C-alpha positions in Angstrom: -49.6 -45.1 120.2 -47.3 -48.1 120.5 -45.3 -48.5 117.2 -43.3 -51.4 118.6 -46.3 -53.8 118.5 -48.9 -54.5 115.9 -51.6 -57.0 116.4 -52.3 -59.5 113.6 -55.9 -59.9 112.7 -57.4 -63.3 113.7 -56.8 -65.9 111.0 -54.1 -63.9 109.2 -51.3 -65.9 107.6 -48.0 -65.1 109.4 -45.4 -63.4 107.2 -42.4 -65.5 106.2 -39.0 -64.9 107.8 -36.7 -63.1 105.3 -33.0 -64.0 105.5 -30.2 -62.3 103.6 -27.5 -64.5 102.1 -24.3 -63.4 100.2 -22.9 -65.3 97.2 -19.2 -64.4 97.0 -16.0 -65.6 95.4 -13.5 -64.6 92.7 -14.0 -63.1 89.3 -15.8 -65.5 86.9 -16.4 -68.2 89.5 -20.2 -68.5 88.9 -21.9 -66.2 91.3 -24.3 -64.7 88.7 -25.0 -68.2 87.4 -25.8 -69.6 90.8 -28.2 -66.7 91.7 -29.9 -67.1 88.3 -30.2 -70.8 88.6 -31.8 -70.9 92.0 -33.9 -67.7 92.0 -37.6 -68.2 91.7 -38.0 -64.7 90.2 -36.1 -63.1 87.4 -32.8 -62.1 89.0 -31.7 -58.5 89.0 -28.2 -58.3 87.4 -25.8 -55.4 87.2 -23.5 -56.8 84.5 -21.5 -54.6 82.1 -19.5 -55.6 79.1 -15.8 -56.0 79.7 -13.8 -53.4 77.8 -10.2 -52.6 76.9 -10.2 -50.3 80.0 -10.0 -53.4 82.2 -6.9 -54.8 80.4 -4.1 -55.2 82.9 -6.6 -54.7 85.8 -9.0 -57.6 85.4 -7.3 -61.0 85.5 -9.0 -63.2 82.9 -6.7 -66.2 83.5 -8.9 -69.3 83.2 -11.9 -67.3 82.1 -10.8 -65.9 78.8 -14.2 -66.4 77.3 -15.9 -64.2 79.9 -17.4 -61.0 78.3 -19.3 -59.4 81.1 -18.7 -58.6 84.8 -20.9 -57.7 87.8 -20.3 -54.1 88.9 -22.7 -53.9 91.9 -24.6 -57.0 92.7 -26.9 -59.8 91.6 -30.2 -60.3 93.4 -32.6 -63.2 93.6 -35.1 -64.8 95.8 -36.0 -68.4 96.8 -38.7 -69.7 99.1 -37.7 -72.5 101.5 -40.9 -73.8 102.9 -43.9 -71.7 103.8 -42.2 -69.6 106.4 -38.8 -68.9 105.1 -37.6 -66.7 102.2 -33.9 -66.3 101.2 -32.8 -63.1 99.5 -29.6 -63.7 97.6 -27.0 -61.0 96.9 -24.2 -61.9 94.6 -21.1 -59.8 95.2 -18.8 -58.3 92.6 -15.7 -60.4 92.2 -13.2 -57.8 91.2 -11.1 -55.9 93.8 -12.1 -52.5 92.3 -15.7 -53.1 93.2 -15.1 -54.2 96.8 -16.3 -51.0 98.3 -19.8 -52.4 97.7 -19.2 -55.4 100.0 -19.7 -53.7 103.4 -23.1 -52.5 102.3 -24.1 -55.8 100.9 -22.9 -57.7 104.1 -25.1 -55.7 106.5 -27.6 -58.0 108.1 -26.5 -61.1 106.2 -27.0 -64.4 108.1 -24.2 -66.1 106.1 -22.4 -66.5 102.9 -21.5 -68.9 100.2 -17.9 -68.7 98.9 -17.8 -70.2 95.4 -14.4 -71.7 94.5 -12.8 -72.7 91.2 -10.0 -75.3 91.7 -8.2 -73.8 88.6 -7.9 -70.5 90.5 -8.3 -71.5 94.1 -6.4 -68.5 95.5 -9.1 -66.2 94.1 -11.4 -67.0 97.0 -8.9 -66.2 99.7 -10.1 -62.5 99.9 -13.7 -63.6 100.4 -12.7 -66.1 103.1 -10.6 -63.5 104.9 -13.5 -61.0 104.7 -16.1 -63.3 106.3 -13.7 -64.7 108.9 -12.8 -61.1 109.9 -16.5 -60.2 110.3 -17.4 -63.4 112.0 -19.9 -64.2 109.3 -20.7 -68.0 109.0 -19.8 -69.3 105.5 -19.5 -72.4 103.5 -17.2 -73.1 100.5 -18.8 -74.5 97.4 -16.5 -75.9 94.8 -18.1 -75.1 91.4 -17.3 -78.1 89.2 -16.2 -76.7 85.9 -15.8 -79.1 82.9 -12.2 -80.0 82.4 -11.0 -78.7 85.8 -9.1 -81.1 87.9 -11.1 -82.7 90.7 -9.8 -82.6 94.3 -11.1 -84.3 97.4 -12.9 -82.0 99.8 -10.4 -82.3 102.5 -7.7 -81.3 100.0 -9.6 -78.1 99.2 -10.1 -77.5 103.0 -6.4 -77.9 103.6 -5.4 -75.7 100.6 -7.6 -72.9 101.9 -6.5 -73.3 105.5 -10.1 -73.5 106.6 -11.3 -74.1 110.1 -12.4 -77.8 110.3 -15.9 -76.6 111.1 -16.4 -74.8 107.8 -18.4 -77.0 105.4 -16.9 -77.6 102.0 -19.0 -79.2 99.3 -19.1 -79.7 95.5 -21.7 -78.0 93.4 -22.8 -77.2 89.9 -23.8 -73.5 89.9 -25.8 -74.0 86.8 -28.2 -76.5 88.4 -31.0 -75.4 90.7 -31.1 -78.4 93.0 -27.3 -78.4 93.4 -27.3 -74.7 94.3 -30.3 -75.2 96.6 -28.4 -77.9 98.5 -25.5 -75.4 99.0 -27.9 -72.9 100.5 -29.5 -75.4 102.8 -26.0 -76.5 104.0 -25.2 -72.8 104.7 -28.5 -72.3 106.6 -27.7 -75.4 108.8 -24.2 -74.2 109.4 -25.3 -70.6 110.2 -27.8 -71.9 112.8 -25.3 -74.2 114.5 -22.8 -71.3 114.6 -25.4 -69.0 116.1 -26.4 -71.6 118.7 -22.8 -72.2 119.7 -22.2 -68.5 120.2 -25.3 -68.2 122.4 -24.1 -71.1 124.6 -20.6 -69.4 125.0 -22.2 -66.1 125.9 
């Protein structure tokens, strides 16, 4: 019996292509919010309440009002057209949970690195991680109220990004804004893949 081939019955609807996307960034940058805003299903969350145990370990600068943290991942799903489904995996933002990242990154087409201009340095570890793995990524600046606004080329320069890495503004609370980020990532990932195939 040939297990590598299965014939689809005549008239059967083709299964949609499933693509894995990571949502990464520093602690409190809006990863859980973005997954929740864009997911068409109720998102899976692994949030726990911050306790005194984390004092001196978790940096709450700029997010003093945050009371919970993701300890494993967030998970959501969005359908893009009839033949494409994106599975979204929000990564934990704290260093002590980074052992989860390698598992989450397996098979991912690309990643969104969320950035907060009040704590821009917090997204450097995510950028370094994806650059090291050769994973295509975009940087989405989450526009928090009261935060100073910068031009996109200023953010790109501050993060020392390759000129080909897309940088865009977003509001992680808004479905359409978050969806636009995902579409930009998909386009960038496809261009990156095509360029690699040409080189090889």
